[in-house]
N, CA and C atoms of all chains as a GROMACS GRO file, in nm:
protein
  627
    1MET      N    1  10.959  12.350  11.391
    1MET     CA    2  11.084  12.294  11.339
    1MET      C    3  11.097  12.323  11.190
    2GLU      N    4  11.216  12.359  11.150
    2GLU     CA    5  11.242  12.382  11.008
    2GLU      C    6  11.231  12.250  10.933
    3ILE      N    7  11.140  12.244  10.837
    3ILE     CA    8  11.112  12.114  10.773
    3ILE      C    9  11.230  12.061  10.693
    4ALA      N   10  11.311  12.154  10.638
    4ALA     CA   11  11.429  12.108  10.562
    4ALA      C   12  11.529  12.039  10.655
    5ILE      N   13  11.543  12.090  10.776
    5ILE     CA   14  11.637  12.028  10.872
    5ILE      C   15  11.584  11.891  10.914
    6PHE      N   16  11.451  11.884  10.930
    6PHE     CA   17  11.388  11.756  10.962
    6PHE      C   18  11.414  11.656  10.848
    7ALA      N   19  11.404  11.704  10.725
    7ALA     CA   20  11.430  11.616  10.609
    7ALA      C   21  11.574  11.568  10.610
    8ARG      N   22  11.667  11.657  10.646
    8ARG     CA   23  11.809  11.618  10.650
    8ARG      C   24  11.831  11.509  10.755
    9TRP      N   25  11.765  11.525  10.869
    9TRP     CA   26  11.775  11.425  10.976
    9TRP      C   27  11.723  11.289  10.925
   10LEU      N   28  11.605  11.292  10.862
   10LEU     CA   29  11.549  11.169  10.806
   10LEU      C   30  11.641  11.109  10.700
   11HIS      N   31  11.706  11.197  10.624
   11HIS     CA   32  11.800  11.154  10.519
   11HIS      C   33  11.913  11.073  10.582
   12VAL      N   34  11.965  11.119  10.692
   12VAL     CA   35  12.074  11.048  10.759
   12VAL      C   36  12.025  10.916  10.818
   13VAL      N   37  11.907  10.920  10.883
   13VAL     CA   38  11.851  10.796  10.942
   13VAL      C   39  11.826  10.693  10.832
   14GLY      N   40  11.760  10.737  10.724
   14GLY     CA   41  11.734  10.646  10.612
   14GLY      C   42  11.863  10.595  10.550
   15GLY      N   43  11.962  10.685  10.537
   15GLY     CA   44  12.089  10.647  10.476
   15GLY      C   45  12.164  10.544  10.559
   16VAL      N   46  12.159  10.559  10.691
   16VAL     CA   47  12.226  10.460  10.777
   16VAL      C   48  12.160  10.323  10.760
   17MET      N   49  12.025  10.322  10.755
   17MET     CA   50  11.956  10.194  10.738
   17MET      C   51  11.987  10.134  10.600
   18TRP      N   52  11.984  10.217  10.498
   18TRP     CA   53  12.010  10.169  10.360
   18TRP      C   54  12.152  10.112  10.349
   19ILE      N   55  12.249  10.193  10.381
   19ILE     CA   56  12.387  10.149  10.361
   19ILE      C   57  12.424  10.041  10.463
   20GLY      N   58  12.365  10.049  10.583
   20GLY     CA   59  12.388   9.943  10.682
   20GLY      C   60  12.342   9.808  10.629
   21LEU      N   61  12.222   9.806  10.568
   21LEU     CA   62  12.172   9.680  10.512
   21LEU      C   63  12.251   9.640  10.388
   22LEU      N   64  12.294   9.738  10.309
   22LEU     CA   65  12.381   9.706  10.193
   22LEU      C   66  12.507   9.634  10.240
   23TYR      N   67  12.568   9.687  10.346
   23TYR     CA   68  12.690   9.625  10.398
   23TYR      C   69  12.659   9.490  10.463
   24TYR      N   70  12.540   9.479  10.526
   24TYR     CA   71  12.498   9.349  10.581
   24TYR      C   72  12.493   9.245  10.468
   25PHE      N   73  12.428   9.281  10.356
   25PHE     CA   74  12.418   9.185  10.245
   25PHE      C   75  12.557   9.144  10.196
   26ASN      N   76  12.644   9.245  10.176
   26ASN     CA   77  12.773   9.218  10.112
   26ASN      C   78  12.876   9.156  10.206
   27PHE      N   79  12.878   9.204  10.329
   27PHE     CA   80  12.982   9.158  10.421
   27PHE      C   81  12.937   9.038  10.505
   28VAL      N   82  12.804   9.016  10.518
   28VAL     CA   83  12.755   8.911  10.607
   28VAL      C   84  12.672   8.806  10.533
   29GLN      N   85  12.561   8.849  10.472
   29GLN     CA   86  12.466   8.749  10.422
   29GLN      C   87  12.520   8.668  10.304
   30VAL      N   88  12.579   8.736  10.206
   30VAL     CA   89  12.628   8.664  10.087
   30VAL      C   90  12.737   8.563  10.125
   31PRO      N   91  12.840   8.603  10.203
   31PRO     CA   92  12.939   8.503  10.244
   31PRO      C   93  12.878   8.392  10.330
   32ALA      N   94  12.781   8.428  10.416
   32ALA     CA   95  12.720   8.328  10.504
   32ALA      C   96  12.641   8.225  10.422
   33LEU      N   97  12.565   8.273  10.321
   33LEU     CA   98  12.488   8.180  10.239
   33LEU      C   99  12.580   8.090  10.156
   34ALA      N  100  12.694   8.147  10.111
   34ALA     CA  101  12.789   8.066  10.035
   34ALA      C  102  12.843   7.954  10.124
   35GLN      N  103  12.878   7.987  10.247
   35GLN     CA  104  12.930   7.885  10.339
   35GLN      C  105  12.821   7.785  10.375
   36ALA      N  106  12.699   7.834  10.399
   36ALA     CA  107  12.588   7.745  10.434
   36ALA      C  108  12.560   7.646  10.321
   37GLY      N  109  12.567   7.697  10.197
   37GLY     CA  110  12.544   7.609  10.082
   37GLY      C  111  12.652   7.505  10.070
   38ALA      N  112  12.776   7.545  10.095
   38ALA     CA  113  12.889   7.452  10.082
   38ALA      C  114  12.884   7.343  10.189
   39GLU      N  115  12.829   7.376  10.305
   39GLU     CA  116  12.828   7.280  10.415
   39GLU      C  117  12.696   7.205  10.428
   40ALA      N  118  12.601   7.235  10.340
   40ALA     CA  119  12.468   7.175  10.354
   40ALA      C  120  12.472   7.023  10.335
   41ASN      N  121  12.562   6.976  10.248
   41ASN     CA  122  12.568   6.831  10.222
   41ASN      C  123  12.647   6.756  10.327
   42SER      N  124  12.712   6.829  10.418
   42SER     CA  125  12.790   6.761  10.522
   42SER      C  126  12.731   6.788  10.660
   43GLY      N  127  12.600   6.795  10.667
   43GLY     CA  128  12.532   6.806  10.797
   43GLY      C  129  12.500   6.947  10.841
   44GLY      N  130  12.539   7.046  10.762
   44GLY     CA  131  12.508   7.185  10.799
   44GLY      C  132  12.360   7.216  10.782
   45PRO      N  133  12.310   7.320  10.844
   45PRO     CA  134  12.166   7.350  10.838
   45PRO      C  135  12.123   7.414  10.706
   46GLY      N  136  12.219   7.458  10.621
   46GLY     CA  137  12.182   7.525  10.497
   46GLY      C  138  12.136   7.667  10.521
   47GLY      N  139  12.104   7.735  10.413
   47GLY     CA  140  12.069   7.878  10.426
   47GLY      C  141  11.922   7.906  10.406
   48ALA      N  142  11.838   7.800  10.410
   48ALA     CA  143  11.696   7.820  10.377
   48ALA      C  144  11.627   7.919  10.470
   49ALA      N  145  11.661   7.914  10.598
   49ALA     CA  146  11.594   8.004  10.693
   49ALA      C  147  11.631   8.150  10.665
   50ILE      N  148  11.758   8.172  10.630
   50ILE     CA  149  11.799   8.309  10.596
   50ILE      C  150  11.722   8.356  10.473
   51THR      N  151  11.717   8.270  10.372
   51THR     CA  152  11.649   8.308  10.247
   51THR      C  153  11.500   8.331  10.270
   52LYS      N  154  11.440   8.247  10.357
   52LYS     CA  155  11.295   8.258  10.377
   52LYS      C  156  11.256   8.369  10.474
   53TYR      N  157  11.330   8.382  10.583
   53TYR     CA  158  11.284   8.473  10.689
   53TYR      C  159  11.361   8.604  10.698
   54VAL      N  160  11.489   8.599  10.668
   54VAL     CA  161  11.572   8.720  10.687
   54VAL      C  162  11.578   8.804  10.561
   55ALA      N  163  11.612   8.742  10.450
   55ALA     CA  164  11.637   8.819  10.327
   55ALA      C  165  11.516   8.904  10.285
   56PRO      N  166  11.393   8.849  10.284
   56PRO     CA  167  11.280   8.933  10.241
   56PRO      C  168  11.260   9.056  10.330
   57ARG      N  169  11.276   9.038  10.461
   57ARG     CA  170  11.261   9.153  10.552
   57ARG      C  171  11.373   9.254  10.530
   58ALA      N  172  11.495   9.203  10.519
   58ALA     CA  173  11.609   9.293  10.497
   58ALA      C  174  11.591   9.371  10.366
   59LEU      N  175  11.543   9.302  10.263
   59LEU     CA  176  11.524   9.368  10.134
   59LEU      C  177  11.413   9.472  10.139
   60PHE      N  178  11.308   9.444  10.218
   60PHE     CA  179  11.200   9.542  10.233
   60PHE      C  180  11.253   9.673  10.291
   61TRP      N  181  11.321   9.664  10.404
   61TRP     CA  182  11.373   9.786  10.469
   61TRP      C  183  11.482   9.850  10.384
   62PHE      N  184  11.560   9.767  10.315
   62PHE     CA  185  11.668   9.814  10.229
   62PHE      C  186  11.613   9.904  10.118
   63ARG      N  187  11.513   9.854  10.045
   63ARG     CA  188  11.470   9.932   9.927
   63ARG      C  189  11.388  10.054   9.966
   64TYR      N  190  11.310  10.044  10.076
   64TYR     CA  191  11.233  10.163  10.115
   64TYR      C  192  11.321  10.264  10.188
   65ALA      N  193  11.423  10.218  10.257
   65ALA     CA  194  11.520  10.312  10.316
   65ALA      C  195  11.594  10.387  10.204
   66ALA      N  196  11.625  10.315  10.096
   66ALA     CA  197  11.690  10.379   9.981
   66ALA      C  198  11.601  10.489   9.924
   67LEU      N  199  11.473  10.458   9.910
   67LEU     CA  200  11.379  10.557   9.855
   67LEU      C  201  11.366  10.678   9.948
   68LEU      N  202  11.350  10.650  10.077
   68LEU     CA  203  11.339  10.760  10.175
   68LEU      C  204  11.464  10.846  10.172
   69THR      N  205  11.579  10.783  10.165
   69THR     CA  206  11.706  10.857  10.166
   69THR      C  207  11.714  10.949  10.044
   70TRP      N  208  11.679  10.897   9.929
   70TRP     CA  209  11.688  10.979   9.806
   70TRP      C  210  11.588  11.094   9.811
   71LEU      N  211  11.463  11.063   9.848
   71LEU     CA  212  11.358  11.167   9.847
   71LEU      C  213  11.391  11.279   9.946
   72THR      N  214  11.434  11.243  10.066
   72THR     CA  215  11.464  11.347  10.165
   72THR      C  216  11.591  11.423  10.125
   73GLY      N  217  11.686  11.355  10.061
   73GLY     CA  218  11.806  11.424  10.014
   73GLY      C  219  11.773  11.523   9.905
   74ALA      N  220  11.689  11.480   9.810
   74ALA     CA  221  11.650  11.568   9.700
   74ALA      C  222  11.572  11.688   9.754
   75TYR      N  223  11.485  11.662   9.850
   75TYR     CA  224  11.406  11.771   9.909
   75TYR      C  225  11.498  11.872   9.977
   76TYR      N  226  11.596  11.820  10.050
   76TYR     CA  227  11.689  11.910  10.120
   76TYR      C  228  11.769  11.993  10.020
   77LEU      N  229  11.813  11.928   9.911
   77LEU     CA  230  11.888  12.002   9.808
   77LEU      C  231  11.799  12.111   9.747
   78ALA      N  232  11.671  12.081   9.732
   78ALA     CA  233  11.581  12.175   9.665
   78ALA      C  234  11.545  12.294   9.752
   79VAL      N  235  11.524  12.272   9.881
   79VAL     CA  236  11.471  12.381   9.965
   79VAL      C  237  11.559  12.411  10.086
   80GLY      N  238  11.668  12.337  10.103
   80GLY     CA  239  11.751  12.354  10.223
   80GLY      C  240  11.822  12.488  10.228
   81PRO      N  241  11.880  12.517  10.342
   81PRO     CA  242  11.939  12.649  10.365
   81PRO      C  243  12.084  12.663  10.319
   82MET      N  244  12.139  12.562  10.253
   82MET     CA  245  12.282  12.561  10.224
   82MET      C  246  12.317  12.606  10.083
   83ASN      N  247  12.222  12.664  10.011
   83ASN     CA  248  12.243  12.701   9.870
   83ASN      C  249  12.276  12.581   9.784
   84TYR      N  250  12.235  12.464   9.828
   84TYR     CA  251  12.255  12.344   9.747
   84TYR      C  252  12.130  12.325   9.663
   85THR      N  253  12.117  12.400   9.556
   85THR     CA  254  11.997  12.381   9.475
   85THR      C  255  12.004  12.247   9.406
   86LEU      N  256  11.886  12.192   9.380
   86LEU     CA  257  11.881  12.061   9.314
   86LEU      C  258  11.952  12.068   9.179
   87HIS      N  259  11.918  12.170   9.102
   87HIS     CA  260  11.979  12.185   8.968
   87HIS      C  261  12.129  12.211   8.981
   88GLY      N  262  12.167  12.298   9.071
   88GLY     CA  263  12.309  12.330   9.089
   88GLY      C  264  12.390  12.209   9.130
   89SER      N  265  12.331  12.124   9.215
   89SER     CA  266  12.403  12.006   9.262
   89SER      C  267  12.419  11.904   9.150
   90PHE      N  268  12.309  11.877   9.080
   90PHE     CA  269  12.316  11.774   8.977
   90PHE      C  270  12.395  11.820   8.854
   91THR      N  271  12.422  11.950   8.843
   91THR     CA  272  12.513  11.997   8.738
   91THR      C  273  12.652  12.022   8.797
   92LEU      N  274  12.677  11.966   8.916
   92LEU     CA  275  12.810  11.967   8.981
   92LEU      C  276  12.863  12.109   9.002
   93GLY      N  277  12.775  12.206   9.013
   93GLY     CA  278  12.816  12.343   9.036
   93GLY      C  279  12.867  12.414   8.912
   94LEU      N  280  12.866  12.345   8.799
   94LEU     CA  281  12.924  12.404   8.677
   94LEU      C  282  12.838  12.516   8.619
   95MET      N  283  12.710  12.521   8.658
   95MET     CA  284  12.621  12.625   8.605
   95MET      C  285  12.620  12.748   8.695
   96LEU      N  286  12.695  12.745   8.804
   96LEU     CA  287  12.695  12.858   8.896
   96LEU      C  288  12.787  12.968   8.845
   97PRO      N  289  12.761  13.093   8.881
   97PRO     CA  290  12.845  13.203   8.833
   97PRO      C  291  12.989  13.194   8.884
   98GLU      N  292  13.009  13.135   9.000
   98GLU     CA  293  13.146  13.115   9.049
   98GLU      C  294  13.154  12.980   9.122
   99PRO      N  295  13.276  12.921   9.129
   99PRO     CA  296  13.287  12.787   9.190
   99PRO      C  297  13.236  12.785   9.334
  100ASN      N  298  13.169  12.677   9.368
  100ASN     CA  299  13.122  12.655   9.505
  100ASN      C  300  13.152  12.508   9.538
  101PRO      N  301  13.264  12.483   9.608
  101PRO     CA  302  13.303  12.344   9.635
  101PRO      C  303  13.193  12.262   9.701
  102GLY      N  304  13.118  12.324   9.794
  102GLY     CA  305  13.013  12.250   9.863
  102GLY      C  306  12.909  12.196   9.766
  103VAL      N  307  12.869  12.277   9.669
  103VAL     CA  308  12.768  12.234   9.572
  103VAL      C  309  12.825  12.124   9.482
  104THR      N  310  12.950  12.143   9.438
  104THR     CA  311  13.013  12.042   9.352
  104THR      C  312  13.025  11.909   9.426
  105TYR      N  313  13.071  11.914   9.551
  105TYR     CA  314  13.092  11.790   9.626
  105TYR      C  315  12.959  11.718   9.652
  106ILE      N  316  12.858  11.794   9.696
  106ILE     CA  317  12.730  11.727   9.724
  106ILE      C  318  12.668  11.677   9.594
  107GLY      N  319  12.700  11.745   9.483
  107GLY     CA  320  12.652  11.700   9.353
  107GLY      C  321  12.708  11.563   9.316
  108PHE      N  322  12.837  11.543   9.341
  108PHE     CA  323  12.897  11.410   9.318
  108PHE      C  324  12.826  11.307   9.406
  109GLY      N  325  12.804  11.341   9.532
  109GLY     CA  326  12.735  11.248   9.622
  109GLY      C  327  12.594  11.219   9.576
  110ALA      N  328  12.525  11.323   9.529
  110ALA     CA  329  12.387  11.306   9.483
  110ALA      C  330  12.381  11.215   9.360
  111TRP      N  331  12.475  11.233   9.268
  111TRP     CA  332  12.477  11.147   9.150
  111TRP      C  333  12.506  11.002   9.189
  112LEU      N  334  12.604  10.982   9.276
  112LEU     CA  335  12.636  10.846   9.319
  112LEU      C  336  12.515  10.782   9.389
  113GLY      N  337  12.449  10.858   9.476
  113GLY     CA  338  12.332  10.807   9.546
  113GLY      C  339  12.218  10.776   9.450
  114THR      N  340  12.203  10.858   9.347
  114THR     CA  341  12.096  10.836   9.249
  114THR      C  342  12.122  10.708   9.168
  115ILE      N  343  12.247  10.689   9.126
  115ILE     CA  344  12.282  10.564   9.054
  115ILE      C  345  12.254  10.444   9.146
  116MET      N  346  12.290  10.459   9.274
  116MET     CA  347  12.268  10.349   9.368
  116MET      C  348  12.119  10.319   9.385
  117LEU      N  349  12.036  10.424   9.393
  117LEU     CA  350  11.891  10.403   9.406
  117LEU      C  351  11.836  10.329   9.283
  118LEU      N  352  11.883  10.371   9.164
  118LEU     CA  353  11.837  10.304   9.042
  118LEU      C  354  11.883  10.158   9.040
  119ASN      N  355  12.001  10.131   9.092
  119ASN     CA  356  12.048   9.992   9.103
  119ASN      C  357  11.957   9.911   9.195
  120VAL      N  358  11.916   9.973   9.308
  120VAL     CA  359  11.830   9.902   9.404
  120VAL      C  360  11.698   9.865   9.340
  121TRP      N  361  11.630   9.964   9.282
  121TRP     CA  362  11.493   9.941   9.233
  121TRP      C  363  11.490   9.883   9.092
  122GLY      N  364  11.596   9.907   9.014
  122GLY     CA  365  11.596   9.861   8.874
  122GLY      C  366  11.667   9.730   8.852
  123LEU      N  367  11.763   9.695   8.937
  123LEU     CA  368  11.839   9.571   8.917
  123LEU      C  369  11.828   9.475   9.036
  124ILE      N  370  11.857   9.526   9.156
  124ILE     CA  371  11.863   9.435   9.272
  124ILE      C  372  11.725   9.376   9.304
  125TRP      N  373  11.626   9.463   9.323
  125TRP     CA  374  11.494   9.415   9.366
  125TRP      C  375  11.426   9.328   9.259
  126PRO      N  376  11.422   9.366   9.132
  126PRO     CA  377  11.357   9.278   9.033
  126PRO      C  378  11.424   9.141   9.026
  127ASN      N  379  11.556   9.136   9.039
  127ASN     CA  380  11.625   9.007   9.033
  127ASN      C  381  11.609   8.928   9.162
  128GLN      N  382  11.605   8.999   9.276
  128GLN     CA  383  11.582   8.928   9.403
  128GLN      C  384  11.443   8.865   9.406
  129LYS      N  385  11.346   8.928   9.341
  129LYS     CA  386  11.211   8.871   9.337
  129LYS      C  387  11.213   8.734   9.268
  130LYS      N  388  11.298   8.721   9.165
  130LYS     CA  389  11.311   8.590   9.098
  130LYS      C  390  11.383   8.491   9.189
  131ILE      N  391  11.491   8.539   9.253
  131ILE     CA  392  11.572   8.450   9.338
  131ILE      C  393  11.488   8.395   9.454
  132LEU      N  394  11.406   8.484   9.514
  132LEU     CA  395  11.330   8.445   9.633
  132LEU      C  396  11.197   8.377   9.599
  133GLY      N  397  11.167   8.366   9.470
  133GLY     CA  398  11.044   8.298   9.430
  133GLY      C  399  10.919   8.384   9.440
  134ILE      N  400  10.938   8.517   9.453
  134ILE     CA  401  10.822   8.607   9.459
  134ILE      C  402  10.757   8.617   9.320
  135VAL      N  403  10.841   8.609   9.217
  135VAL     CA  404  10.788   8.597   9.080
  135VAL      C  405  10.845   8.467   9.022
  136PRO      N  406  10.769   8.401   8.932
  136PRO     CA  407  10.817   8.272   8.878
  136PRO      C  408  10.940   8.290   8.790
  137ALA      N  409  11.034   8.194   8.801
  137ALA     CA  410  11.155   8.197   8.718
  137ALA      C  411  11.210   8.056   8.708
  138THR      N  412  11.268   8.025   8.590
  138THR     CA  413  11.333   7.894   8.573
  138THR      C  414  11.465   7.895   8.649
  139ASP      N  415  11.524   7.776   8.664
  139ASP     CA  416  11.653   7.768   8.733
  139ASP      C  417  11.759   7.852   8.661
  140GLU      N  418  11.752   7.850   8.528
  140GLU     CA  419  11.849   7.928   8.449
  140GLU      C  420  11.828   8.078   8.473
  141GLN      N  421  11.704   8.120   8.475
  141GLN     CA  422  11.674   8.262   8.501
  141GLN      C  423  11.716   8.302   8.643
  142LYS      N  424  11.696   8.208   8.737
  142LYS     CA  425  11.738   8.238   8.875
  142LYS      C  426  11.889   8.252   8.885
  143ALA      N  427  11.961   8.165   8.814
  143ALA     CA  428  12.108   8.172   8.818
  143ALA      C  429  12.157   8.306   8.761
  144LYS      N  430  12.095   8.349   8.652
  144LYS     CA  431  12.132   8.477   8.592
  144LYS      C  432  12.094   8.593   8.685
  145ALA      N  433  11.976   8.583   8.745
  145ALA     CA  434  11.929   8.687   8.837
  145ALA      C  435  12.023   8.700   8.957
  146ARG      N  436  12.072   8.584   9.004
  146ARG     CA  437  12.163   8.584   9.119
  146ARG      C  438  12.291   8.663   9.086
  147ARG      N  439  12.343   8.640   8.966
  147ARG     CA  440  12.467   8.708   8.925
  147ARG      C  441  12.444   8.859   8.906
  148VAL      N  442  12.335   8.894   8.843
  148VAL     CA  443  12.306   9.036   8.819
  148VAL      C  444  12.284   9.109   8.952
  149ALA      N  445  12.204   9.048   9.041
  149ALA     CA  446  12.178   9.111   9.171
  149ALA      C  447  12.307   9.123   9.252
  150PHE      N  448  12.389   9.018   9.245
  150PHE     CA  449  12.517   9.020   9.318
  150PHE      C  450  12.606   9.135   9.269
  151LEU      N  451  12.621   9.145   9.137
  151LEU     CA  452  12.710   9.248   9.083
  151LEU      C  453  12.654   9.389   9.107
  152ALA      N  454  12.523   9.403   9.100
  152ALA     CA  455  12.462   9.535   9.127
  152ALA      C  456  12.484   9.573   9.273
  153SER      N  457  12.472   9.475   9.362
  153SER     CA  458  12.492   9.501   9.504
  153SER      C  459  12.638   9.536   9.533
  154ARG      N  460  12.730   9.461   9.469
  154ARG     CA  461  12.872   9.490   9.486
  154ARG      C  462  12.907   9.628   9.427
  155THR      N  463  12.845   9.661   9.313
  155THR     CA  464  12.868   9.793   9.253
  155THR      C  465  12.823   9.903   9.349
  156ASN      N  466  12.707   9.882   9.413
  156ASN     CA  467  12.660   9.982   9.509
  156ASN      C  468  12.755   9.993   9.628
  157THR      N  469  12.816   9.883   9.669
  157THR     CA  470  12.914   9.890   9.778
  157THR      C  471  13.034   9.973   9.735
  158VAL      N  472  13.080   9.952   9.612
  158VAL     CA  473  13.190  10.034   9.558
  158VAL      C  474  13.150  10.182   9.559
  159LEU      N  475  13.032  10.212   9.504
  159LEU     CA  476  12.988  10.352   9.491
  159LEU      C  477  12.964  10.416   9.627
  160SER      N  478  12.926  10.334   9.726
  160SER     CA  479  12.897  10.392   9.859
  160SER      C  480  13.021  10.456   9.921
  161ILE      N  481  13.138  10.405   9.885
  161ILE     CA  482  13.260  10.456   9.950
  161ILE      C  483  13.288  10.602   9.909
  162PRO      N  484  13.294  10.634   9.778
  162PRO     CA  485  13.305  10.776   9.744
  162PRO      C  486  13.179  10.856   9.778
  163MET      N  487  13.060  10.792   9.770
  163MET     CA  488  12.937  10.866   9.803
  163MET      C  489  12.944  10.919   9.946
  164LEU      N  490  12.983  10.833  10.041
  164LEU     CA  491  12.989  10.878  10.181
  164LEU      C  492  13.098  10.983  10.200
  165MET      N  493  13.205  10.973  10.121
  165MET     CA  494  13.310  11.076  10.127
  165MET      C  495  13.253  11.212  10.085
  166PHE      N  496  13.178  11.212   9.975
  166PHE     CA  497  13.124  11.339   9.926
  166PHE      C  498  13.013  11.392  10.015
  167MET      N  499  12.938  11.304  10.080
  167MET     CA  500  12.830  11.352  10.167
  167MET      C  501  12.885  11.437  10.282
  168GLN      N  502  13.009  11.410  10.321
  168GLN     CA  503  13.068  11.486  10.431
  168GLN      C  504  13.156  11.600  10.382
  169ALA      N  505  13.188  11.599  10.253
  169ALA     CA  506  13.291  11.690  10.204
  169ALA      C  507  13.248  11.837  10.208
  170GLY      N  508  13.119  11.863  10.188
  170GLY     CA  509  13.073  12.001  10.188
  170GLY      C  510  13.102  12.071  10.319
  171SER      N  511  13.080  12.000  10.429
  171SER     CA  512  13.102  12.060  10.561
  171SER      C  513  13.241  12.035  10.616
  172HIS      N  514  13.300  11.920  10.580
  172HIS     CA  515  13.424  11.879  10.646
  172HIS      C  516  13.543  11.864  10.553
  173GLY      N  517  13.524  11.888  10.423
  173GLY     CA  518  13.635  11.881  10.328
  173GLY      C  519  13.659  11.740  10.277
  174LEU      N  520  13.738  11.732  10.170
  174LEU     CA  521  13.776  11.603  10.113
  174LEU      C  522  13.904  11.552  10.178
  175PRO      N  523  13.919  11.420  10.191
  175PRO     CA  524  14.042  11.368  10.251
  175PRO      C  525  14.161  11.370  10.155
  176PHE      N  526  14.135  11.393  10.026
  176PHE     CA  527  14.243  11.397   9.926
  176PHE      C  528  14.237  11.529   9.851
  177PHE      N  529  14.353  11.582   9.816
  177PHE     CA  530  14.365  11.698   9.727
  177PHE      C  531  14.299  11.824   9.783
  178GLY      N  532  14.258  11.822   9.908
  178GLY     CA  533  14.186  11.936   9.964
  178GLY      C  534  14.278  12.050  10.003
  179MET      N  535  13.967   8.796   8.622
  179MET     CA  536  13.876   8.786   8.737
  179MET      C  537  13.814   8.922   8.769
  180ASN      N  538  13.687   8.922   8.801
  180ASN     CA  539  13.617   9.046   8.835
  180ASN      C  540  13.651   9.086   8.979
  181PRO      N  541  13.705   9.206   9.000
  181PRO     CA  542  13.739   9.244   9.138
  181PRO      C  543  13.619   9.247   9.232
  182LEU      N  544  13.497   9.260   9.176
  182LEU     CA  545  13.378   9.264   9.260
  182LEU      C  546  13.341   9.127   9.315
  183ASP      N  547  13.408   9.022   9.268
  183ASP     CA  548  13.379   8.888   9.321
  183ASP      C  549  13.436   8.868   9.461
  184THR      N  550  13.528   8.953   9.503
  184THR     CA  551  13.580   8.942   9.640
  184THR      C  552  13.552   9.071   9.717
  185LEU      N  553  13.542   9.058   9.848
  185LEU     CA  554  13.518   9.178   9.930
  185LEU      C  555  13.637   9.272   9.925
  186GLN      N  556  13.758   9.214   9.926
  186GLN     CA  557  13.878   9.299   9.919
  186GLN      C  558  13.878   9.380   9.790
  187GLY      N  559  13.850   9.313   9.678
  187GLY     CA  560  13.847   9.381   9.549
  187GLY      C  561  13.741   9.490   9.545
  188THR      N  562  13.628   9.463   9.610
  188THR     CA  563  13.519   9.560   9.613
  188THR      C  564  13.560   9.686   9.690
  189VAL      N  565  13.617   9.665   9.809
  189VAL     CA  566  13.656   9.779   9.893
  189VAL      C  567  13.769   9.859   9.828
  190ILE      N  568  13.867   9.787   9.772
  190ILE     CA  569  13.979   9.856   9.706
  190ILE      C  570  13.927   9.936   9.586
  191SER      N  571  13.834   9.877   9.510
  191SER     CA  572  13.775   9.950   9.396
  191SER      C  573  13.707  10.078   9.444
  192GLY      N  574  13.636  10.068   9.555
  192GLY     CA  575  13.568  10.187   9.610
  192GLY      C  576  13.666  10.295   9.652
  193LEU      N  577  13.776  10.252   9.713
  193LEU     CA  578  13.876  10.349   9.757
  193LEU      C  579  13.943  10.417   9.637
  194ILE      N  580  13.975  10.338   9.535
  194ILE     CA  581  14.036  10.395   9.414
  194ILE      C  582  13.940  10.494   9.348
  195LEU      N  583  13.814  10.454   9.338
  195LEU     CA  584  13.714  10.545   9.279
  195LEU      C  585  13.701  10.673   9.361
  196ALA      N  586  13.708  10.662   9.494
  196ALA     CA  587  13.700  10.780   9.580
  196ALA      C  588  13.815  10.876   9.551
  197VAL      N  589  13.935  10.824   9.537
  197VAL     CA  590  14.052  10.909   9.510
  197VAL      C  591  14.037  10.977   9.373
  198VAL      N  592  13.996  10.899   9.274
  198VAL     CA  593  13.981  10.954   9.138
  198VAL      C  594  13.874  11.064   9.136
  199LEU      N  595  13.760  11.036   9.197
  199LEU     CA  596  13.652  11.135   9.196
  199LEU      C  597  13.687  11.258   9.280
  200ALA      N  598  13.761  11.238   9.388
  200ALA     CA  599  13.805  11.353   9.468
  200ALA      C  600  13.896  11.442   9.384
  201TYR      N  601  13.982  11.382   9.306
  201TYR     CA  602  14.071  11.460   9.217
  201TYR      C  603  13.989  11.537   9.113
  202VAL      N  604  13.894  11.468   9.051
  202VAL     CA  605  13.809  11.533   8.949
  202VAL      C  606  13.733  11.649   9.012
  203ALA      N  607  13.677  11.626   9.130
  203ALA     CA  608  13.597  11.730   9.196
  203ALA      C  609  13.682  11.852   9.231
  204THR      N  610  13.803  11.829   9.280
  204THR     CA  611  13.888  11.945   9.315
  204THR      C  612  13.931  12.021   9.190
  205GLN      N  613  13.949  11.948   9.079
  205GLN     CA  614  13.981  12.016   8.954
  205GLN      C  615  13.863  12.102   8.906
  206LEU      N  616  13.743  12.051   8.926
  206LEU     CA  617  13.624  12.126   8.882
  206LEU      C  618  13.607  12.256   8.960
  207VAL      N  619  13.646  12.256   9.087
  207VAL     CA  620  13.629  12.378   9.168
  207VAL      C  621  13.756  12.462   9.167
  208GLY      N  622  13.851  12.424   9.082
  208GLY     CA  623  13.972  12.505   9.066
  208GLY      C  624  14.075  12.486   9.176
  209GLY      N  625  14.070  12.366   9.240
  209GLY     CA  626  14.163  12.338   9.350
  209GLY      C  627  14.304  12.309   9.304
   0.00000   0.00000   0.00000
């Protein structure tokens, strides 16, 4: 088997898990915890079980899926058969002797994915560790961590929309201005 | 109000960013 094609396959599998869990956090868990918290004083079960049992597992698969997705994507760009060189992609095709829409488009996707990976490991996970009590934090620090992690997660949801558009654009074109 | 505080604002922001970046990308490749 061509190892670059295998890497691309893993890239898609990892990406589905990463973005699937990102959407789970944003579309399901955050609104559910907000409702659970609001109803906790009126007989509701609260969100403790989600925070204790679900969130840590979801975050584990989320952050390692993000890493797998980035590493396999970078590997594919570096050695894959599509002339998507790592350097050419990250310079948006501007260093190439002639325009190559596929390289430019995947370059936009690669940059968006890279920013998202840095958000996961640099903002979301360190702040979630405070929120979940994995590292010690005061109530004030936890409140700040909650806001930073929330906004980083929402930012990644925003970025995922153009990122997924660009991931398909090389082979299937852009839906706008194409 | 921060548009990222609501799901609608988040999705709409993503769609707007997609359109803007698609325009920039097509300009870069001479589209």
